[in-house]
C-alpha positions as CSV (number, residue, x, y, z in Angstrom):
1,M,-6.7,4.8,-1.6
2,V,-3.5,4.3,-0.3
3,D,-0.6,7.0,-2.2
4,E,2.0,4.1,-3.5
5,R,4.0,7.8,-4.5
6,K,7.8,7.2,-5.3
7,G,8.4,10.5,-6.8
8,I,5.4,12.1,-8.5
9,L,3.1,9.1,-10.0
10,T,1.5,6.1,-8.8
11,P,3.2,2.4,-10.3
12,E,0.5,2.4,-12.2
13,Q,0.3,6.2,-13.4
14,E,3.8,5.5,-14.6
15,D,2.2,3.0,-16.6
16,I,-0.8,5.1,-18.8
17,V,2.3,8.1,-19.2
18,E,4.7,5.0,-20.6
19,K,2.0,4.0,-23.0
20,A,0.7,7.3,-24.2
21,I,4.1,8.5,-25.0
22,R,4.9,6.4,-28.3
23,F,9.0,6.8,-30.0
24,K,9.1,5.2,-34.0
25,N,12.3,4.2,-33.5
26,P,12.4,0.1,-31.2
27,I,14.9,0.9,-29.2
28,L,13.0,4.2,-27.9
29,E,9.7,2.4,-27.6
30,L,11.9,-0.7,-25.4
31,V,12.9,2.0,-22.6
32,D,11.4,4.6,-22.5
33,G,9.4,2.7,-19.7
34,P,12.8,3.1,-17.8
35,I,13.6,6.2,-18.2
36,I,9.9,7.4,-17.0
37,K,10.6,5.0,-13.4
38,T,14.3,6.5,-13.2
39,V,13.0,10.2,-13.6
40,D,10.0,9.6,-11.5
41,N,11.8,7.9,-8.8
42,V,15.0,10.1,-8.7
43,F,14.2,13.0,-9.9
44,L,10.9,14.2,-9.4
45,E,11.3,12.5,-5.9
46,K,14.2,15.2,-5.0
47,L,12.3,18.0,-6.0
48,M,8.9,16.7,-4.1
49,T,11.4,16.0,-0.9
50,Y,12.3,20.2,-1.7
51,L,8.7,21.2,-2.3
52,E,7.6,19.1,0.6
53,G,10.0,20.5,2.8
54,K,9.4,24.7,1.4
55,F,6.1,24.5,0.7
56,P,4.2,20.9,2.1
57,E,1.0,23.6,1.9
58,Y,1.0,22.9,-1.7
59,V,1.7,19.2,-2.2
60,P,-1.8,17.7,-2.1
61,Y,-2.6,20.6,-5.2
62,I,0.2,19.2,-7.7
63,Y,-0.4,15.2,-6.6
64,E,-4.6,16.2,-7.4
65,A,-3.0,18.0,-10.4
66,I,-1.4,14.8,-11.9
67,D,-4.3,12.4,-10.8
68,V,-6.1,14.9,-13.3
69,V,-3.4,14.4,-15.6
70,C,-3.2,11.1,-15.8
71,E,-6.6,10.7,-15.1
72,S,-7.8,11.8,-17.9
73,I,-5.2,10.9,-20.4
74,K,-6.8,8.2,-23.5
75,V,-4.7,5.4,-23.8
76,E,-5.1,3.0,-26.3
């Protein structure tokens, strides 16, 4: 599988996280998807760039852990 990651999540994983997080407030529920994408694509991308520069040997383990966690999330 080719990773299309921007940040630490693939677009499919961003959707999984968005579906897994539910708010009672309808306004928060409306904007949670864009917030997740922004945090991942901007802030977590900077974190991964730093980690790739300082600790490149750990990056595959980080991605593998994130993949396992996202696969284990049950979304209804």
